[in-house]
C-alpha positions as a Markdown table, in Angstrom:
| # | Residue | x | y | z |
|---|---|---|---|---|
| 1 | Unk | 3.1 | -37.0 | 14.6 |
| 2 | Unk | 5.9 | -38.4 | 12.8 |
| 3 | Unk | 4.0 | -37.7 | 9.6 |
| 4 | Unk | 3.3 | -34.0 | 10.7 |
| 5 | Unk | 7.4 | -33.9 | 11.3 |
| 6 | Unk | 7.5 | -35.9 | 8.0 |
| 7 | Unk | 5.6 | -32.9 | 6.2 |
| 8 | Unk | 7.5 | -30.1 | 7.5 |
| 9 | Unk | 10.4 | -31.8 | 6.7 |
| 10 | Unk | 9.5 | -32.3 | 3.2 |
| 11 | Unk | 8.4 | -28.9 | 2.6 |
| 12 | Unk | 11.8 | -27.4 | 3.8 |
| 13 | Unk | 13.5 | -29.4 | 2.0 |
| 14 | Unk | 11.5 | -29.4 | -1.5 |
| 15 | Unk | 11.3 | -25.4 | -1.3 |
| 16 | Unk | 15.0 | -25.1 | -0.5 |
| 17 | Unk | 13.6 | -22.9 | 2.1 |
| 18 | Unk | 17.0 | -24.2 | 4.7 |
| 19 | Unk | 20.5 | -24.6 | 2.8 |
| 20 | Unk | 22.9 | -27.4 | 3.8 |
| 21 | Unk | 25.0 | -26.0 | 7.1 |
| 22 | Unk | 22.6 | -23.4 | 7.8 |
| 23 | Unk | 22.4 | -22.2 | 11.4 |
| 24 | Unk | 19.0 | -21.6 | 12.2 |
| 25 | Unk | 17.5 | -19.4 | 14.9 |
| 26 | Unk | 13.4 | -19.7 | 16.0 |
| 27 | Unk | 11.0 | -16.8 | 16.7 |
| 28 | Unk | 9.3 | -17.5 | 20.0 |
| 29 | Unk | 6.6 | -15.8 | 21.5 |
| 30 | Unk | 5.3 | -19.3 | 23.5 |
| 31 | Unk | 2.2 | -19.4 | 21.8 |
| 32 | Unk | 1.0 | -22.4 | 20.7 |
| 33 | Unk | 2.9 | -22.2 | 16.8 |
| 34 | Unk | 5.7 | -21.1 | 18.0 |
| 35 | Unk | 6.2 | -23.7 | 20.6 |
| 36 | Unk | 5.4 | -25.8 | 18.1 |
| 37 | Unk | 7.7 | -24.9 | 15.4 |
| 38 | Unk | 10.7 | -25.0 | 18.2 |
| 39 | Unk | 9.6 | -28.7 | 18.3 |
| 40 | Unk | 9.2 | -29.5 | 15.3 |
| 41 | Unk | 12.4 | -28.1 | 14.2 |
| 42 | Unk | 14.7 | -29.4 | 17.0 |
| 43 | Unk | 13.1 | -33.1 | 15.8 |
| 44 | Unk | 14.3 | -31.8 | 12.3 |
| 45 | Unk | 17.7 | -30.9 | 13.0 |
| 46 | Unk | 18.6 | -33.8 | 14.6 |
| 47 | Unk | 18.4 | -35.8 | 11.4 |
| 48 | Unk | 19.6 | -32.9 | 9.0 |
| 49 | Unk | 22.4 | -31.0 | 7.9 |
| 50 | Unk | 21.7 | -27.9 | 9.1 |
| 51 | Unk | 21.5 | -27.4 | 12.9 |
| 52 | Unk | 19.3 | -25.3 | 15.3 |
| 53 | Unk | 21.2 | -22.0 | 16.5 |
| 54 | Unk | 18.9 | -20.6 | 19.5 |
| 55 | Unk | 15.6 | -19.6 | 20.3 |
| 56 | Unk | 14.7 | -15.7 | 19.9 |
| 57 | Unk | 12.0 | -14.1 | 22.0 |
| 58 | Unk | 11.0 | -10.8 | 21.5 |
| 59 | Unk | 9.4 | -8.8 | 24.6 |
| 60 | Unk | 7.4 | -5.8 | 23.0 |
| 61 | Unk | 6.3 | -4.7 | 26.4 |
| 62 | Unk | 2.6 | -4.4 | 25.5 |
| 63 | Unk | 1.3 | -7.2 | 28.0 |
| 64 | Unk | 1.6 | -7.3 | 31.8 |
| 65 | Unk | 2.8 | -11.4 | 31.2 |
| 66 | Unk | 5.0 | -10.2 | 28.8 |
| 67 | Unk | 7.5 | -10.8 | 31.4 |
| 68 | Unk | 5.9 | -14.1 | 32.4 |
| 69 | Unk | 5.9 | -14.9 | 28.8 |
| 70 | Unk | 9.9 | -14.4 | 28.1 |
| 71 | Unk | 10.3 | -16.9 | 31.4 |
| 72 | Unk | 8.2 | -19.4 | 29.7 |
| 73 | Unk | 10.2 | -19.3 | 26.8 |
| 74 | Unk | 13.9 | -19.4 | 28.6 |
| 75 | Unk | 12.6 | -22.2 | 30.5 |
| 76 | Unk | 11.6 | -24.4 | 27.0 |
| 77 | Unk | 15.0 | -23.8 | 25.5 |
| 78 | Unk | 16.7 | -25.2 | 28.8 |
| 79 | Unk | 14.7 | -28.3 | 28.4 |
| 80 | Unk | 15.2 | -28.6 | 24.5 |
| 81 | Unk | 19.3 | -27.5 | 25.2 |
| 82 | Unk | 18.7 | -24.8 | 23.0 |
| 83 | Unk | 20.4 | -21.3 | 23.3 |
| 84 | Unk | 18.3 | -18.6 | 24.3 |
| 85 | Unk | 18.1 | -15.3 | 22.5 |
| 86 | Unk | 15.8 | -12.4 | 23.8 |
| 87 | Unk | 15.0 | -8.9 | 23.0 |
| 88 | Unk | 13.1 | -5.8 | 24.5 |
| 89 | Unk | 11.6 | -3.4 | 22.1 |
| 90 | Unk | 9.2 | -0.5 | 22.7 |
| 91 | Unk | 6.3 | -0.6 | 20.5 |
| 92 | Unk | 4.5 | 2.0 | 21.9 |
| 93 | Unk | 7.3 | 4.0 | 21.5 |
| 94 | Unk | 7.9 | 4.0 | 17.5 |
| 95 | Unk | 4.1 | 3.5 | 16.7 |
| 96 | Unk | 3.6 | 7.2 | 18.5 |
| 97 | Unk | 6.8 | 8.6 | 16.5 |
| 98 | Unk | 5.9 | 7.1 | 13.0 |
| 99 | Unk | 2.3 | 7.5 | 13.6 |
| 100 | Unk | 1.7 | 3.7 | 12.6 |
| 101 | Unk | -0.7 | 1.2 | 14.3 |
| 102 | Unk | 1.0 | -0.8 | 16.9 |
| 103 | Unk | 0.8 | -4.5 | 14.9 |
| 104 | Unk | 2.8 | -2.6 | 12.1 |
| 105 | Unk | 5.3 | -0.8 | 14.8 |
| 106 | Unk | 5.8 | -4.7 | 15.8 |
| 107 | Unk | 6.3 | -6.3 | 12.9 |
| 108 | Unk | 8.6 | -3.6 | 12.1 |
| 109 | Unk | 10.7 | -3.8 | 15.2 |
| 110 | Unk | 10.7 | -8.0 | 14.7 |
| 111 | Unk | 11.9 | -7.5 | 11.4 |
| 112 | Unk | 15.2 | -5.5 | 12.0 |
| 113 | Unk | 16.0 | -7.8 | 15.1 |
| 114 | Unk | 15.8 | -10.7 | 12.2 |
| 115 | Unk | 18.0 | -8.8 | 10.0 |
| 116 | Unk | 20.7 | -7.7 | 12.6 |
| 117 | Unk | 20.9 | -11.4 | 13.6 |
| 118 | Unk | 21.9 | -12.8 | 10.0 |
| 119 | Unk | 24.0 | -9.5 | 9.6 |
| 120 | Unk | 26.0 | -10.1 | 12.7 |
| 121 | Unk | 26.5 | -14.2 | 11.5 |
| 122 | Unk | 24.4 | -15.4 | 14.7 |
| 123 | Unk | 22.4 | -17.7 | 12.0 |
| 124 | Unk | 21.9 | -17.3 | 8.6 |
| 125 | Unk | 18.1 | -17.7 | 8.4 |
| 126 | Unk | 15.2 | -16.9 | 11.3 |
| 127 | Unk | 12.1 | -19.6 | 11.1 |
| 128 | Unk | 8.8 | -18.2 | 11.9 |
| 129 | Unk | 5.5 | -20.2 | 12.9 |
| 130 | Unk | 2.9 | -19.2 | 10.4 |
| 131 | Unk | 0.8 | -21.5 | 10.0 |
| 132 | Unk | -2.1 | -22.2 | 6.6 |
| 133 | Unk | -4.7 | -20.4 | 9.0 |
| 134 | Unk | -2.3 | -17.5 | 8.6 |
| 135 | Unk | -2.0 | -17.4 | 5.1 |
| 136 | Unk | -5.7 | -17.6 | 4.5 |
| 137 | Unk | -6.2 | -14.8 | 6.9 |
| 138 | Unk | -3.5 | -12.7 | 5.5 |
| 139 | Unk | -5.3 | -13.1 | 1.7 |
| 140 | Unk | -8.5 | -12.1 | 3.1 |
| 141 | Unk | -6.7 | -9.2 | 4.9 |
| 142 | Unk | -5.1 | -7.4 | 1.4 |
| 143 | Unk | -8.6 | -8.7 | -0.4 |
| 144 | Unk | -10.4 | -6.0 | 2.0 |
| 145 | Unk | -7.5 | -3.7 | 2.0 |
| 146 | Unk | -7.2 | -3.5 | -2.1 |
| 147 | Unk | -4.0 | -5.2 | -3.1 |
| 148 | Unk | -3.3 | -7.2 | -6.2 |
| 149 | Unk | -1.9 | -10.0 | -7.3 |
| 150 | Unk | 1.1 | -9.5 | -5.5 |
| 151 | Unk | -0.4 | -8.8 | -2.2 |
| 152 | Unk | -2.8 | -11.5 | -2.7 |
| 153 | Unk | -0.1 | -14.2 | -2.5 |
| 154 | Unk | -0.2 | -13.5 | 0.9 |
| 155 | Unk | 2.9 | -15.2 | 3.0 |
| 156 | Unk | 5.9 | -16.4 | 0.7 |
| 157 | Unk | 7.1 | -19.8 | 2.3 |
| 158 | Unk | 10.8 | -17.9 | 1.9 |
| 159 | Unk | 11.6 | -14.0 | 2.0 |
| 160 | Unk | 15.5 | -12.9 | 2.4 |
| 161 | Unk | 16.5 | -14.3 | 5.3 |
| 162 | Unk | 12.6 | -15.6 | 6.5 |
| 163 | Unk | 11.6 | -19.0 | 6.7 |
| 164 | Unk | 8.3 | -20.0 | 7.5 |
| 165 | Unk | 8.0 | -23.8 | 7.0 |
| 166 | Unk | 4.7 | -24.4 | 8.2 |
| 167 | Unk | 2.3 | -22.6 | 5.4 |
| 168 | Unk | 0.9 | -26.1 | 4.6 |
| 169 | Unk | -0.2 | -27.0 | 8.4 |
| 170 | Unk | -3.0 | -25.8 | 10.1 |
| 171 | Unk | -3.3 | -24.3 | 13.5 |
| 172 | Unk | -5.2 | -27.7 | 14.7 |
| 173 | Unk | -2.9 | -29.8 | 13.5 |
| 174 | Unk | -0.3 | -28.1 | 15.6 |
| 175 | Unk | -2.3 | -27.5 | 18.9 |
| 176 | Unk | -2.7 | -31.9 | 18.2 |
| 177 | Unk | 1.5 | -31.9 | 18.0 |
| 178 | Unk | 1.4 | -30.1 | 20.9 |
| 179 | Unk | -0.5 | -32.4 | 22.5 |
| 180 | Unk | 1.3 | -35.4 | 21.7 |
| 181 | Unk | 3.9 | -34.3 | 22.7 |
| 182 | Unk | 3.1 | -32.7 | 26.2 |
| 183 | Unk | 4.7 | -29.5 | 25.1 |
| 184 | Unk | 2.9 | -26.3 | 27.2 |
| 185 | Unk | 2.4 | -23.1 | 25.4 |
| 186 | Unk | 1.3 | -19.6 | 26.6 |
| 187 | Unk | -2.2 | -17.8 | 25.5 |
| 188 | Unk | -2.0 | -14.0 | 24.4 |
| 189 | Unk | -5.3 | -12.8 | 25.2 |
| 190 | Unk | -4.4 | -9.9 | 22.8 |
| 191 | Unk | -5.2 | -11.9 | 19.9 |
| 192 | Unk | -9.0 | -12.4 | 21.1 |
| 193 | Unk | -9.2 | -8.3 | 20.8 |
| 194 | Unk | -11.6 | -7.8 | 17.8 |
| 195 | Unk | -10.4 | -4.2 | 17.7 |
| 196 | Unk | -7.6 | -5.5 | 15.5 |
| 197 | Unk | -8.7 | -6.1 | 12.0 |
| 198 | Unk | -6.9 | -9.5 | 11.6 |
| 199 | Unk | -8.7 | -10.9 | 14.9 |
| 200 | Unk | -12.1 | -9.7 | 13.3 |
| 201 | Unk | -11.2 | -11.9 | 10.3 |
| 202 | Unk | -9.8 | -14.8 | 12.7 |
| 203 | Unk | -12.8 | -14.8 | 15.3 |
| 204 | Unk | -15.6 | -13.4 | 12.9 |
| 205 | Unk | -15.0 | -13.6 | 8.8 |
| 206 | Unk | -13.6 | -16.5 | 8.6 |
| 207 | Unk | -16.2 | -18.6 | 10.9 |
| 208 | Unk | -19.1 | -17.1 | 9.1 |
| 209 | Unk | -17.6 | -18.1 | 5.5 |
| 210 | Unk | -16.9 | -21.5 | 6.6 |
| 211 | Unk | -20.6 | -21.8 | 7.8 |
| 212 | Unk | -22.2 | -20.3 | 5.3 |
| 213 | Unk | -20.1 | -20.5 | 1.6 |
| 214 | Unk | -17.3 | -23.3 | 2.3 |
| 215 | Unk | -16.3 | -25.6 | 5.0 |
| 216 | Unk | -12.4 | -25.6 | 3.4 |
| 217 | Unk | -12.1 | -21.4 | 3.1 |
| 218 | Unk | -9.0 | -22.4 | 4.6 |
| 219 | Unk | -7.6 | -24.6 | 2.5 |
| 220 | Unk | -9.2 | -22.8 | -0.8 |
| 221 | Unk | -7.5 | -19.4 | 0.4 |
| 222 | Unk | -4.7 | -20.7 | 0.5 |
| 223 | Unk | -4.5 | -22.6 | -2.6 |
| 224 | Unk | -5.7 | -18.9 | -4.4 |
| 225 | Unk | -2.2 | -17.7 | -2.6 |
| 226 | Unk | -0.2 | -20.5 | -4.1 |
| 227 | Unk | -1.7 | -19.7 | -7.5 |
| 228 | Unk | -1.3 | -16.3 | -7.1 |
| 229 | Unk | 2.3 | -16.3 | -5.9 |
| 230 | Unk | 3.1 | -18.4 | -9.3 |
| 231 | Unk | 1.3 | -16.1 | -11.3 |
| 232 | Unk | 3.3 | -12.9 | -9.5 |
| 233 | Unk | 6.6 | -14.9 | -9.7 |
| 234 | Unk | 6.2 | -15.2 | -13.4 |
| 235 | Unk | 5.5 | -11.3 | -14.0 |
| 236 | Unk | 8.3 | -10.4 | -12.0 |
| 237 | Unk | 10.4 | -11.5 | -14.2 |
| 238 | Unk | 8.3 | -10.3 | -17.1 |
| 239 | Unk | 8.7 | -7.2 | -15.4 |
| 240 | Unk | 12.2 | -7.0 | -14.6 |
| 241 | Unk | 13.2 | -7.5 | -18.6 |
| 242 | Unk | 10.8 | -4.9 | -19.4 |
| 243 | Unk | 12.6 | -2.7 | -17.3 |
| 244 | Unk | 16.1 | -3.4 | -18.7 |
| 245 | Unk | 14.5 | -2.5 | -21.3 |
| 246 | Unk | 12.8 | 1.0 | -21.1 |
| 247 | Unk | 14.9 | 1.8 | -18.2 |
| 248 | Unk | 18.1 | 3.3 | -17.7 |
| 249 | Unk | 18.8 | 4.1 | -14.1 |
| 250 | Unk | 21.3 | 5.9 | -12.6 |
| 251 | Unk | 22.4 | 7.4 | -9.6 |
| 252 | Unk | 20.0 | 10.0 | -8.6 |
| 253 | Unk | 17.2 | 9.1 | -10.6 |
| 254 | Unk | 16.4 | 7.2 | -13.8 |
| 255 | Unk | 15.3 | 7.8 | -17.8 |
| 256 | Unk | 12.3 | 6.4 | -18.6 |
| 257 | Unk | 11.5 | 5.6 | -22.2 |
| 258 | Unk | 7.6 | 6.5 | -22.0 |
| 259 | Unk | 6.5 | 5.4 | -25.7 |
| 260 | Unk | 8.1 | 2.0 | -24.7 |
| 261 | Unk | 5.8 | 2.3 | -21.9 |
| 262 | Unk | 3.0 | 3.2 | -23.2 |
| 263 | Unk | 2.9 | 0.4 | -25.8 |
| 264 | Unk | 3.1 | -2.5 | -23.1 |
| 265 | Unk | 0.2 | -4.5 | -22.0 |
| 266 | Unk | -1.5 | -2.5 | -18.9 |
| 267 | Unk | -1.4 | -5.0 | -16.4 |
| 268 | Unk | 2.9 | -5.0 | -17.2 |
| 269 | Unk | 3.2 | -1.3 | -17.9 |
| 270 | Unk | 1.1 | -0.9 | -13.9 |
| 271 | Unk | 4.3 | -2.9 | -12.3 |
| 272 | Unk | 7.2 | -1.3 | -14.2 |
| 273 | Unk | 5.4 | 2.1 | -13.0 |
| 274 | Unk | 5.9 | 0.4 | -10.0 |
| 275 | Unk | 9.0 | -0.9 | -9.8 |
| 276 | Unk | 10.7 | 2.5 | -11.4 |
| 277 | Unk | 9.2 | 4.6 | -8.5 |
| 278 | Unk | 9.5 | 2.6 | -5.3 |
| 279 | Unk | 12.9 | 2.3 | -6.3 |
| 280 | Unk | 14.0 | 6.1 | -7.1 |
| 281 | Unk | 12.0 | 7.5 | -4.3 |
| 282 | Unk | 12.9 | 4.8 | -1.8 |
| 283 | Unk | 9.0 | 4.7 | -0.9 |
| 284 | Unk | 6.0 | 2.5 | -1.6 |
| 285 | Unk | 3.4 | 3.5 | -3.6 |
| 286 | Unk | -0.1 | 3.0 | -4.4 |
| 287 | Unk | -2.5 | 2.4 | -7.1 |
| 288 | Unk | -3.4 | 5.9 | -7.5 |
| 289 | Unk | 0.0 | 7.6 | -7.8 |
| 290 | Unk | 0.7 | 4.5 | -10.7 |
| 291 | Unk | -1.9 | 5.2 | -12.7 |
| 292 | Unk | -1.1 | 9.0 | -11.9 |
| 293 | Unk | 2.4 | 8.1 | -13.5 |
| 294 | Unk | 0.8 | 6.1 | -16.4 |
| 295 | Unk | -1.4 | 8.8 | -17.5 |
| 296 | Unk | 1.4 | 11.4 | -17.3 |
| 297 | Unk | 3.1 | 9.1 | -19.7 |
| 298 | Unk | 0.3 | 8.5 | -22.1 |
| 299 | Unk | -0.5 | 11.9 | -22.2 |
| 300 | Unk | 1.0 | 13.7 | -25.5 |
| 301 | Unk | 3.6 | 16.2 | -23.7 |
| 302 | Unk | 4.0 | 20.2 | -25.5 |
| 303 | Unk | 5.5 | 21.8 | -22.8 |
| 304 | Unk | 7.5 | 21.0 | -19.6 |
| 305 | Unk | 5.4 | 19.3 | -16.9 |
| 306 | Unk | 7.2 | 18.4 | -13.2 |
| 307 | Unk | 4.8 | 16.6 | -11.0 |
| 308 | Unk | 5.8 | 14.9 | -7.4 |
| 309 | Unk | 5.7 | 11.1 | -6.3 |
| 310 | Unk | 6.7 | 9.7 | -2.9 |
| 311 | Unk | 10.4 | 10.4 | -2.7 |
| 312 | Unk | 10.6 | 11.3 | -5.9 |
| 313 | Unk | 9.7 | 13.8 | -9.1 |
| 314 | Unk | 9.1 | 13.6 | -12.5 |
| 315 | Unk | 10.5 | 15.3 | -15.1 |
| 316 | Unk | 8.9 | 15.5 | -18.5 |
| 317 | Unk | 9.4 | 17.2 | -21.5 |
| 318 | Unk | 8.2 | 16.4 | -24.8 |
| 319 | Unk | 11.4 | 14.8 | -25.9 |
| 320 | Unk | 12.5 | 13.2 | -22.5 |
| 321 | Unk | 11.0 | 11.6 | -19.3 |
| 322 | Unk | 13.0 | 11.5 | -15.9 |
| 323 | Unk | 12.1 | 10.4 | -12.7 |
| 324 | Unk | 14.9 | 12.1 | -10.5 |
| 325 | Unk | 15.2 | 11.5 | -6.0 |
| 326 | Unk | 13.5 | 14.1 | -4.5 |
| 327 | Unk | 13.8 | 15.0 | -0.7 |
| 328 | Unk | 12.3 | 18.5 | -0.3 |
| 329 | Unk | 9.7 | 19.4 | 1.9 |
| 330 | Unk | 6.5 | 20.0 | -0.2 |
| 331 | Unk | 5.8 | 22.7 | 2.8 |
| 332 | Unk | 8.0 | 24.4 | 1.5 |
| 333 | Unk | 7.9 | 24.6 | -2.0 |
| 334 | Unk | 4.8 | 27.2 | -3.9 |
| 335 | Unk | 2.9 | 23.5 | -5.1 |
| 336 | Unk | 3.6 | 19.9 | -5.4 |
| 337 | Unk | 3.0 | 20.0 | -9.3 |
| 338 | Unk | 3.8 | 22.3 | -12.3 |
| 339 | Unk | 1.4 | 25.0 | -14.2 |
| 340 | Unk | -1.0 | 23.6 | -16.5 |
| 341 | Unk | -3.9 | 24.5 | -18.6 |
| 342 | Unk | -5.9 | 22.7 | -20.6 |
| 343 | Unk | -9.1 | 23.5 | -23.2 |
| 344 | Unk | -12.4 | 22.2 | -21.7 |
| 345 | Unk | -15.1 | 21.3 | -24.6 |
| 346 | Unk | -18.8 | 21.3 | -24.1 |
| 347 | Unk | -20.1 | 18.3 | -23.5 |
| 348 | Unk | -16.8 | 16.7 | -23.3 |
| 349 | Unk | -14.0 | 15.7 | -20.7 |
| 350 | Unk | -10.5 | 16.2 | -20.2 |
| 351 | Unk | -7.2 | 14.7 | -18.4 |
| 352 | Unk | -5.3 | 16.3 | -16.0 |
| 353 | Unk | -2.6 | 14.0 | -16.0 |
| 354 | Unk | -0.4 | 16.5 | -13.2 |
| 355 | Unk | -3.3 | 15.6 | -10.9 |
| 356 | Unk | -4.4 | 12.2 | -12.0 |
| 357 | Unk | -7.5 | 13.6 | -12.5 |
| 358 | Unk | -10.8 | 14.1 | -15.3 |
| 359 | Unk | -13.0 | 17.6 | -15.6 |
| 360 | Unk | -16.2 | 17.2 | -17.3 |
| 361 | Unk | -18.6 | 19.6 | -19.0 |
| 362 | Unk | -21.8 | 18.1 | -19.2 |
| 363 | Unk | -25.0 | 20.4 | -20.9 |
| 364 | Unk | -28.2 | 19.6 | -19.1 |
| 365 | Unk | -32.2 | 20.8 | -18.8 |
| 366 | Unk | -32.9 | 19.9 | -15.7 |
| 367 | Unk | -31.1 | 21.7 | -12.9 |
| 368 | Unk | -29.9 | 19.4 | -10.0 |
| 369 | Unk | -29.7 | 20.5 | -5.9 |
| 370 | Unk | -25.7 | 20.2 | -5.7 |
| 371 | Unk | -23.4 | 21.8 | -3.1 |
| 372 | Unk | -20.9 | 24.5 | -4.5 |
| 373 | Unk | -18.2 | 22.7 | -2.4 |
| 374 | Unk | -18.5 | 19.3 | -4.1 |
| 375 | Unk | -16.7 | 17.4 | -6.7 |
| 376 | Unk | -20.2 | 18.0 | -9.0 |
| 377 | Unk | -22.0 | 20.9 | -9.4 |
| 378 | Unk | -24.6 | 23.3 | -11.8 |
| 379 | Unk | -23.4 | 26.6 | -13.6 |
| 380 | Unk | -25.4 | 28.8 | -15.5 |
| 381 | Unk | -24.5 | 28.4 | -19.4 |
| 382 | Unk | -25.8 | 31.5 | -20.3 |
| 383 | Unk | -23.4 | 33.8 | -18.8 |
| 384 | Unk | -20.2 | 31.6 | -20.1 |
| 385 | Unk | -18.5 | 32.8 | -22.7 |
| 386 | Unk | -16.7 | 29.4 | -24.2 |
| 387 | Unk | -14.2 | 27.8 | -25.2 |
| 388 | Unk | -13.3 | 26.8 | -20.7 |
| 389 | Unk | -10.3 | 26.1 | -19.6 |
| 390 | Unk | -8.9 | 23.8 | -16.9 |
| 391 | Unk | -5.7 | 25.1 | -14.8 |
| 392 | Unk | -4.5 | 25.8 | -12.1 |
| 393 | Unk | -3.8 | 28.6 | -9.3 |
| 394 | Unk | -1.9 | 31.4 | -10.1 |
| 395 | Unk | -1.1 | 34.7 | -8.4 |
| 396 | Unk | -3.4 | 37.3 | -8.1 |
| 397 | Unk | -6.8 | 35.1 | -9.5 |
| 398 | Unk | -9.5 | 36.0 | -8.0 |
| 399 | Unk | -13.2 | 35.2 | -7.3 |
| 400 | Unk | -16.7 | 36.2 | -6.2 |
| 401 | Unk | -17.3 | 33.4 | -3.8 |
| 402 | Unk | -20.7 | 32.2 | -3.7 |
| 403 | Unk | -23.3 | 34.2 | -1.0 |
| 404 | Unk | -19.8 | 36.5 | -0.2 |
| 405 | Unk | -21.1 | 39.3 | -1.9 |
| 406 | Unk | -17.8 | 40.6 | -3.1 |
| 407 | Unk | -14.3 | 39.9 | -4.6 |
| 408 | Unk | -11.9 | 38.1 | -2.9 |
| 409 | Unk | -8.2 | 37.1 | -4.1 |
| 410 | Unk | -8.2 | 33.0 | -4.2 |
| 411 | Unk | -5.2 | 33.3 | -2.3 |
| 412 | Unk | -7.1 | 34.7 | 0.8 |
| 413 | Unk | -9.7 | 31.7 | 0.3 |
| 414 | Unk | -7.1 | 29.1 | 0.5 |
| 415 | Unk | -6.0 | 30.5 | 4.0 |
| 416 | Unk | -9.4 | 30.5 | 5.2 |
| 417 | Unk | -9.9 | 26.9 | 4.1 |
| 418 | Unk | -6.7 | 26.1 | 5.5 |
| 419 | Unk | -5.3 | 24.7 | 2.2 |
| 420 | Unk | -1.5 | 24.4 | 2.2 |
| 421 | Unk | 0.6 | 26.4 | -0.2 |
| 422 | Unk | 1.6 | 22.9 | -1.5 |
| 423 | Unk | -1.8 | 21.5 | -2.2 |
| 424 | Unk | -3.5 | 24.8 | -4.0 |
| 425 | Unk | -1.5 | 24.0 | -7.2 |
| 426 | Unk | -3.4 | 20.6 | -7.3 |
| 427 | Unk | -7.0 | 22.4 | -6.7 |
| 428 | Unk | -8.8 | 22.4 | -10.5 |
| 429 | Unk | -10.3 | 25.5 | -11.7 |
| 430 | Unk | -12.6 | 26.0 | -14.4 |
| 431 | Unk | -12.1 | 29.3 | -15.6 |
| 432 | Unk | -14.2 | 30.8 | -19.3 |
| 433 | Unk | -12.7 | 32.6 | -22.3 |
| 434 | Unk | -12.6 | 35.9 | -20.7 |
| 435 | Unk | -10.4 | 35.1 | -17.8 |
| 436 | Unk | -13.3 | 35.1 | -15.3 |
| 437 | Unk | -13.1 | 31.7 | -12.7 |
| 438 | Unk | -16.4 | 29.9 | -13.1 |
| 439 | Unk | -15.8 | 27.2 | -10.5 |
| 440 | Unk | -12.5 | 26.1 | -7.6 |
| 441 | Unk | -13.5 | 22.5 | -7.7 |
| 442 | Unk | -14.4 | 21.5 | -3.8 |
| 443 | Unk | -14.0 | 25.2 | -2.8 |
| 444 | Unk | -16.9 | 27.7 | -4.5 |
| 445 | Unk | -18.5 | 28.7 | -7.4 |
| 446 | Unk | -18.5 | 31.9 | -8.9 |
| 447 | Unk | -21.4 | 34.2 | -7.7 |
| 448 | Unk | -21.7 | 34.8 | -11.3 |
| 449 | Unk | -22.3 | 31.8 | -12.3 |
| 450 | Unk | -24.7 | 30.4 | -9.8 |
| 451 | Unk | -28.2 | 28.5 | -11.5 |
| 452 | Unk | -30.8 | 31.1 | -10.5 |
| 453 | Unk | -35.0 | 30.5 | -11.1 |
| 454 | Unk | -34.7 | 31.7 | -14.5 |
| 455 | Unk | -32.3 | 29.3 | -15.8 |
| 456 | Unk | -33.4 | 26.9 | -17.9 |
| 457 | Unk | -30.7 | 25.3 | -19.2 |
| 458 | Unk | -27.3 | 24.7 | -16.7 |
| 459 | Unk | -23.7 | 22.9 | -17.4 |
| 460 | Unk | -23.0 | 20.1 | -14.9 |
| 461 | Unk | -19.2 | 20.7 | -14.3 |
| 462 | Unk | -17.5 | 17.4 | -12.9 |
| 463 | Unk | -14.0 | 16.9 | -11.0 |
| 464 | Unk | -13.4 | 12.6 | -11.0 |
| 465 | Unk | -10.4 | 10.6 | -10.2 |
| 466 | Unk | -8.7 | 8.6 | -13.7 |
| 467 | Unk | -10.4 | 5.3 | -13.9 |
| 468 | Unk | -13.6 | 6.3 | -11.8 |
| 469 | Unk | -16.8 | 5.6 | -13.7 |
| 470 | Unk | -19.0 | 8.9 | -14.6 |
């Protein structure tokens, strides 16, 4: 086991994980990985320039055995002559109040405690027992959820005040270490609960991949994470340089050089957009929101446009693109997007950057069976007066909904369909040049344009997300 201790020591030194003179707190759950970590840190600190300031146990109050876990960790601390720190958190309450999973709530509460410990100078960093197996599981979990290169970098050896010195060590190696040292540990039965996605990956997906594709799948995934991490670190330096050139931050937001962003390679433009949106809005953004911003930037602006993003609002005019912090509640506003109107050629398609969508019109000789409330509909082309326009809702709009037998205000239709005021402006509407509404996307057709048995040619109208294949 000397070899294992040496390997961890080399990782700490070569990666600069723990600075000289640092005080380290070890996160101790009582499970095998954390107990092995505690033992290894104590061994290493005896000859290192840093010290173990304490073992930290967090009681999540989720298991009947939580009290026994705490007692076990206290006893281990006494045996290893290390100060014992204990915190109690209400994971269930946070999960309920914020509408997040128990796993997410537990993670958030743990890291809040880690932060507080370092801010209060109890320690300079907190070390956790994440292993190479955990790294591989995280890569698969993020891949399944659609992560980009940054997510596929997996767990980082150091992230601020959190240090993970065991990422090159497997769970099996730690079990051998425990056995050789005679160190007991606790078993957490919730790790066997395959309702949790991570546990399904651990107990089902990885064994399947190991048996059917690669016996060394854990090492393969760890290597991929290392490659992705190096690429991500290089890309982030490029992003910082690009943001410095084309974004001017102020107290309440940022001015963006949209022409310069439009000239960037797509991968770099996406990362710049993500950084600006999250910096100004203070909230995470997803792939669709990033593409929505880029679509607006790439679309020539002939009039003022305002579009909401998480925690921010974009104001775009022909000569300025500005993203400002925006804390207004969507339900207090008429719409989360400004008014828009575009001409739709037949055949043809038009991008609607305000919605991050594309609307297309395609003539067809066949009459498909489509729902009037779908994202693709067939309408009679004989009664349409071209050209078509794509716009959003206006006060006073009226339609004859298919099958209703009479006229109805579009506002009343939205109320019936439980579409909030904030969302009404995000529903694309196709109208003809006479002003008649042909289609309220995803909701209904106008009776005037329904397809009948006598129609020999129809028009297929379709709404897609930007980037979605037609």
